[in-house]
C-alpha positions as YAML, in Angstrom:
chain: A
units: angstrom
residues:
- id: 1
  name: MET
  ca: [115.04, 21.27, 22.83]
- id: 2
  name: THR
  ca: [117.71, 20.76, 20.06]
- id: 3
  name: GLN
  ca: [118.35, 16.51, 19.98]
- id: 4
  name: PRO
  ca: [122.00, 15.53, 19.98]
- id: 5
  name: GLU
  ca: [123.01, 14.18, 16.62]
- id: 6
  name: ILE
  ca: [124.67, 10.07, 16.15]
- id: 7
  name: ILE
  ca: [126.38, 8.68, 13.90]
- id: 8
  name: LEU
  ca: [125.09, 5.77, 12.29]
- id: 9
  name: ILE
  ca: [128.52, 3.17, 12.44]
- id: 10
  name: GLY
  ca: [126.85, 0.62, 9.16]
- id: 11
  name: ALA
  ca: [124.46, 0.65, 5.76]
- id: 12
  name: GLY
  ca: [123.58, -2.13, 5.42]
- id: 13
  name: GLY
  ca: [119.63, -3.59, 5.79]
- id: 14
  name: HIS
  ca: [120.35, -3.33, 10.12]
- id: 15
  name: ALA
  ca: [120.59, 0.48, 9.28]
- id: 16
  name: HIS
  ca: [117.51, 0.55, 7.61]
- id: 17
  name: SER
  ca: [114.96, -0.78, 10.41]
- id: 18
  name: CYS
  ca: [117.93, 1.28, 13.40]
- id: 19
  name: ILE
  ca: [116.70, 4.57, 11.87]
- id: 20
  name: ASP
  ca: [113.34, 3.63, 11.56]
- id: 21
  name: VAL
  ca: [113.44, 3.13, 15.22]
- id: 22
  name: ILE
  ca: [115.67, 6.19, 15.84]
- id: 23
  name: GLU
  ca: [113.73, 8.31, 14.07]
- id: 24
  name: GLN
  ca: [110.05, 6.80, 15.76]
- id: 25
  name: GLN
  ca: [112.07, 7.33, 19.94]
- id: 26
  name: GLY
  ca: [113.19, 10.95, 18.85]
- id: 27
  name: GLN
  ca: [115.86, 11.83, 21.36]
- id: 28
  name: TYR
  ca: [118.50, 11.90, 18.62]
- id: 29
  name: ARG
  ca: [118.87, 13.24, 15.09]
- id: 30
  name: ILE
  ca: [120.65, 11.34, 12.76]
- id: 31
  name: ALA
  ca: [123.87, 12.75, 11.57]
- id: 32
  name: GLY
  ca: [124.90, 10.06, 8.48]
- id: 33
  name: LEU
  ca: [125.91, 7.13, 8.61]
- id: 34
  name: VAL
  ca: [129.62, 5.83, 8.43]
- id: 35
  name: GLY
  ca: [130.00, 2.86, 5.62]
- id: 36
  name: LEU
  ca: [131.74, 0.67, 3.38]
- id: 37
  name: PRO
  ca: [134.21, 3.38, 0.58]
- id: 38
  name: ASP
  ca: [131.78, 2.17, -2.57]
- id: 39
  name: GLU
  ca: [129.13, 3.48, -0.39]
- id: 40
  name: LEU
  ca: [130.11, 6.91, 0.22]
- id: 41
  name: HIS
  ca: [127.62, 9.84, -0.10]
- id: 42
  name: SER
  ca: [124.55, 6.33, -1.37]
- id: 43
  name: THR
  ca: [121.26, 7.69, 0.80]
- id: 44
  name: HIS
  ca: [119.24, 4.84, 2.70]
- id: 45
  name: GLN
  ca: [115.90, 6.30, 3.96]
- id: 46
  name: GLY
  ca: [116.90, 10.05, 3.31]
- id: 47
  name: TYR
  ca: [120.38, 10.05, 4.91]
- id: 48
  name: GLN
  ca: [123.71, 9.71, 3.02]
- id: 49
  name: VAL
  ca: [127.01, 8.32, 3.53]
- id: 50
  name: ILE
  ca: [129.67, 10.83, 5.34]
- id: 51
  name: ALA
  ca: [132.92, 9.05, 5.89]
- id: 52
  name: GLU
  ca: [133.94, 5.65, 6.29]
- id: 53
  name: ASP
  ca: [135.71, 3.80, 8.98]
- id: 54
  name: ASP
  ca: [139.55, 4.92, 8.31]
- id: 55
  name: ASP
  ca: [137.04, 8.40, 9.06]
- id: 56
  name: LEU
  ca: [136.33, 7.85, 12.50]
- id: 57
  name: PRO
  ca: [138.91, 9.59, 14.66]
- id: 58
  name: GLU
  ca: [137.89, 12.94, 12.47]
- id: 59
  name: LEU
  ca: [133.58, 12.38, 13.43]
- id: 60
  name: ALA
  ca: [134.19, 11.55, 17.31]
- id: 61
  name: ARG
  ca: [136.03, 15.35, 17.45]
- id: 62
  name: LYS
  ca: [132.85, 16.72, 16.04]
- id: 63
  name: TYR
  ca: [129.37, 14.19, 17.15]
- id: 64
  name: LYS
  ca: [129.55, 12.98, 20.75]
- id: 65
  name: TYR
  ca: [126.79, 9.71, 20.23]
- id: 66
  name: ALA
  ca: [127.70, 6.60, 17.34]
- id: 67
  name: LEU
  ca: [125.53, 3.49, 17.40]
- id: 68
  name: ILE
  ca: [127.05, 0.71, 15.82]
- id: 69
  name: THR
  ca: [123.95, -0.51, 12.90]
- id: 70
  name: VAL
  ca: [125.95, -3.60, 11.74]
- id: 71
  name: GLY
  ca: [123.45, -6.57, 11.38]
- id: 72
  name: GLN
  ca: [125.33, -9.54, 13.46]
- id: 73
  name: ILE
  ca: [124.75, -13.35, 12.11]
- id: 74
  name: LEU
  ca: [127.54, -15.90, 11.21]
- id: 75
  name: SER
  ca: [130.05, -13.92, 13.75]
- id: 76
  name: PRO
  ca: [130.09, -10.08, 16.81]
- id: 77
  name: ASP
  ca: [133.19, -9.85, 14.93]
- id: 78
  name: THR
  ca: [133.24, -6.83, 13.73]
- id: 79
  name: ARG
  ca: [130.13, -5.33, 15.59]
- id: 80
  name: ILE
  ca: [132.31, -5.86, 18.68]
- id: 81
  name: HIS
  ca: [135.57, -4.39, 16.79]
- id: 82
  name: LEU
  ca: [133.79, -1.29, 16.18]
- id: 83
  name: TYR
  ca: [132.20, -1.04, 20.02]
- id: 84
  name: GLN
  ca: [135.98, -1.12, 20.92]
- id: 85
  name: LYS
  ca: [136.92, 1.58, 18.50]
- id: 86
  name: VAL
  ca: [134.59, 3.82, 19.38]
- id: 87
  name: LEU
  ca: [134.73, 3.12, 22.46]
- id: 88
  name: GLY
  ca: [138.69, 4.54, 22.31]
- id: 89
  name: LEU
  ca: [137.48, 7.35, 20.52]
- id: 90
  name: GLY
  ca: [135.55, 8.24, 22.69]
- id: 91
  name: PHE
  ca: [132.16, 8.20, 21.58]
- id: 92
  name: LEU
  ca: [129.21, 7.83, 23.38]
- id: 93
  name: LEU
  ca: [126.61, 4.71, 22.72]
- id: 94
  name: PRO
  ca: [123.27, 4.84, 23.74]
- id: 95
  name: THR
  ca: [120.66, 2.26, 24.67]
- id: 96
  name: ILE
  ca: [117.86, 2.98, 21.40]
- id: 97
  name: ILE
  ca: [114.40, 1.90, 22.70]
- id: 98
  name: ALA
  ca: [111.87, 1.63, 20.33]
- id: 99
  name: PRO
  ca: [108.47, 3.55, 21.64]
- id: 100
  name: THR
  ca: [106.38, 0.38, 21.36]
- id: 101
  name: ALA
  ca: [109.31, -1.35, 23.47]
- id: 102
  name: TYR
  ca: [108.17, -3.02, 26.58]
- id: 103
  name: ILE
  ca: [110.74, -2.38, 29.14]
- id: 104
  name: SER
  ca: [110.11, -2.77, 32.99]
- id: 105
  name: ARG
  ca: [111.79, -0.99, 35.23]
- id: 106
  name: HIS
  ca: [113.40, -3.21, 36.83]
- id: 107
  name: ALA
  ca: [115.31, -4.65, 33.92]
- id: 108
  name: THR
  ca: [118.95, -3.29, 32.61]
- id: 109
  name: ILE
  ca: [119.89, -2.52, 28.79]
- id: 110
  name: GLY
  ca: [124.03, -1.71, 27.88]
- id: 111
  name: ALA
  ca: [125.27, 0.39, 26.23]
- id: 112
  name: GLY
  ca: [125.16, 0.54, 22.04]
- id: 113
  name: SER
  ca: [121.95, -1.73, 22.68]
- id: 114
  name: ILE
  ca: [118.67, -1.34, 20.56]
- id: 115
  name: VAL
  ca: [115.09, -2.46, 21.73]
- id: 116
  name: MET
  ca: [113.51, -3.31, 18.83]
- id: 117
  name: HIS
  ca: [109.46, -2.76, 17.73]
- id: 118
  name: GLY
  ca: [107.03, -5.16, 20.42]
- id: 119
  name: ALA
  ca: [109.75, -6.23, 22.42]
- id: 120
  name: ILE
  ca: [108.80, -7.26, 26.01]
- id: 121
  name: ILE
  ca: [112.06, -6.80, 28.10]
- id: 122
  name: ASN
  ca: [110.60, -8.58, 30.97]
- id: 123
  name: ALA
  ca: [111.21, -7.45, 35.17]
- id: 124
  name: GLY
  ca: [114.65, -8.35, 36.21]
- id: 125
  name: ALA
  ca: [115.98, -8.96, 33.08]
- id: 126
  name: VAL
  ca: [119.29, -8.16, 31.74]
- id: 127
  name: VAL
  ca: [121.09, -7.80, 28.66]
- id: 128
  name: GLY
  ca: [124.53, -6.44, 27.62]
- id: 129
  name: ASP
  ca: [126.10, -4.10, 25.53]
- id: 130
  name: ASN
  ca: [125.78, -3.47, 22.12]
- id: 131
  name: CYS
  ca: [123.12, -6.31, 21.72]
- id: 132
  name: ILE
  ca: [120.26, -6.34, 19.18]
- id: 133
  name: MET
  ca: [116.68, -6.75, 20.47]
- id: 134
  name: ASN
  ca: [114.83, -7.61, 17.13]
- id: 135
  name: ASN
  ca: [111.24, -7.12, 16.39]
- id: 136
  name: ARG
  ca: [109.19, -8.72, 19.37]
- id: 137
  name: VAL
  ca: [111.22, -10.43, 21.22]
- id: 138
  name: LEU
  ca: [110.58, -11.85, 24.30]
- id: 139
  name: ILE
  ca: [113.29, -11.92, 27.15]
- id: 140
  name: GLU
  ca: [111.67, -13.09, 30.52]
- id: 141
  name: HIS
  ca: [112.10, -12.27, 33.89]
- id: 142
  name: GLU
  ca: [115.93, -13.03, 34.94]
- id: 143
  name: ALA
  ca: [116.69, -14.08, 31.75]
- id: 144
  name: ILE
  ca: [120.76, -12.62, 31.07]
- id: 145
  name: VAL
  ca: [122.20, -11.17, 27.37]
- id: 146
  name: GLY
  ca: [125.50, -10.99, 27.62]
- id: 147
  name: ASP
  ca: [127.70, -8.21, 25.30]
- id: 148
  name: HIS
  ca: [127.47, -8.22, 21.58]
- id: 149
  name: CYS
  ca: [123.95, -10.46, 21.47]
- id: 150
  name: HIS
  ca: [121.62, -10.87, 18.78]
- id: 151
  name: MET
  ca: [118.28, -11.93, 19.17]
- id: 152
  name: SER
  ca: [116.49, -12.37, 16.28]
- id: 153
  name: THR
  ca: [112.93, -11.56, 15.57]
- id: 154
  name: GLY
  ca: [110.32, -12.98, 17.58]
- id: 155
  name: VAL
  ca: [113.41, -14.91, 19.70]
- id: 156
  name: ILE
  ca: [111.71, -15.89, 23.30]
- id: 157
  name: LEU
  ca: [114.17, -17.01, 25.84]
- id: 158
  name: ASN
  ca: [112.10, -17.98, 28.75]
- id: 159
  name: GLY
  ca: [113.15, -16.99, 32.69]
- id: 160
  name: GLY
  ca: [116.71, -17.42, 34.49]
- id: 161
  name: VAL
  ca: [118.18, -18.36, 30.90]
- id: 162
  name: THR
  ca: [121.30, -16.85, 30.19]
- id: 163
  name: ILE
  ca: [122.82, -16.05, 26.73]
- id: 164
  name: GLY
  ca: [126.64, -16.06, 26.38]
- id: 165
  name: SER
  ca: [127.88, -13.56, 25.02]
- id: 166
  name: GLY
  ca: [128.25, -13.08, 21.06]
- id: 167
  name: SER
  ca: [125.82, -15.89, 20.45]
- id: 168
  name: PHE
  ca: [122.49, -14.61, 18.29]
- id: 169
  name: ILE
  ca: [119.16, -16.53, 18.16]
- id: 170
  name: GLY
  ca: [117.19, -17.16, 15.32]
- id: 171
  name: SER
  ca: [113.92, -15.62, 14.62]
- id: 172
  name: SER
  ca: [111.23, -17.54, 16.57]
- id: 173
  name: SER
  ca: [113.63, -19.73, 18.22]
- id: 174
  name: ALA
  ca: [112.62, -20.59, 21.62]
- id: 175
  name: VAL
  ca: [114.63, -21.56, 25.02]
- id: 176
  name: LYS
  ca: [113.93, -23.17, 27.81]
- id: 177
  name: GLU
  ca: [113.03, -22.03, 31.29]
- id: 178
  name: GLY
  ca: [117.02, -22.04, 33.09]
- id: 179
  name: LEU
  ca: [119.19, -23.05, 30.82]
- id: 180
  name: THR
  ca: [122.21, -21.77, 29.70]
- id: 181
  name: ILE
  ca: [123.49, -21.47, 25.94]
- id: 182
  name: GLY
  ca: [127.54, -20.46, 25.32]
- id: 183
  name: LYS
  ca: [128.90, -17.31, 24.47]
- id: 184
  name: ASN
  ca: [129.39, -17.08, 20.37]
- id: 185
  name: CYS
  ca: [126.71, -20.07, 19.80]
- id: 186
  name: ILE
  ca: [124.32, -19.95, 17.77]
- id: 187
  name: VAL
  ca: [120.74, -20.74, 17.30]
- id: 188
  name: GLY
  ca: [118.89, -21.69, 13.78]
- id: 189
  name: MET
  ca: [115.46, -20.79, 12.84]
- id: 190
  name: GLY
  ca: [112.41, -21.86, 14.18]
- id: 191
  name: ILE
  ca: [114.49, -23.63, 16.98]
- id: 192
  name: SER
  ca: [113.16, -25.25, 20.10]
- id: 193
  name: VAL
  ca: [115.93, -25.26, 23.08]
- id: 194
  name: ARG
  ca: [115.58, -27.80, 25.63]
- id: 195
  name: HIS
  ca: [118.81, -28.33, 26.98]
- id: 196
  name: ASN
  ca: [121.97, -26.08, 27.52]
- id: 197
  name: LEU
  ca: [124.31, -25.42, 24.54]
- id: 198
  name: LYS
  ca: [128.59, -24.98, 25.41]
- id: 199
  name: ASP
  ca: [130.40, -22.19, 23.94]
- id: 200
  name: ASN
  ca: [130.74, -22.31, 20.11]
- id: 201
  name: SER
  ca: [127.82, -24.17, 19.85]
- id: 202
  name: ARG
  ca: [126.17, -24.53, 16.70]
- id: 203
  name: PHE
  ca: [122.70, -25.62, 17.02]
- id: 204
  name: ALA
  ca: [119.90, -26.63, 14.17]
- id: 205
  name: GLY
  ca: [117.50, -28.56, 16.31]
- id: 206
  name: ASN
  ca: [118.29, -32.33, 17.03]
- id: 207
  name: LYS
  ca: [117.11, -34.56, 13.86]
- id: 208
  name: SER
  ca: [114.06, -37.43, 13.99]
...
C-alpha cells in the first residue's frame, strides 16, 4: 500500500524531531518542508525545503496532508496562525503518534497533534488540536490539554489537571492533581506547580 504524502510546515529543530517520529510511525511519506525564504532548497535529514508560506495555496492543490512542525515556547501564535491557514486551504492534519508512545484506547488526541517518543497518555485524558506532546510526557487520567499547547520533555500532568489552550509547560515540570492552568500560560523548566494559574500567567516557581 502506497503511503500518502505529507507536507511539514516549519524547518527548524522541532521539525527534525517530527521527521523522526513520522519515519518511525511509517504511515506517511514526507514530500518536503515549508520554510522561510532563506531556507529554500536546504536539506533537513534528507528532506528538502520545497516551498515557503506564500506557496501553501499551490501545495494544497497537490498534497492532501500537512503537519505544523514549528516549535512553541514563548507564544503559540505562529502555530495557531499556520494551523488556521492550512485548514482554510483544505489540508487535512493527521494525528501523529510515535510507536514508542502509549495511548490509552480511552484517551482522545486532536487533529494535527504529535505525541513523541516514550509519552504516555492515560485513560480518559483529552489532548486538543495542534498540540506537541514531547518525549516522555505523562498525561494522567482525566487530564485535559487544550488546543495549541506544548507539553515539553518529561512533563507530568497528574489526574484531572486542566491546561488552557495555547499554554506551554517546561521540561520536567509537574502539575498537582486537579489543578487548572489557564490559557496562554508559560510554566518554566523543572517547576512543581501546586496551585491554579490564571490565564496569561508566567510561572517560574515560588521564591524561597
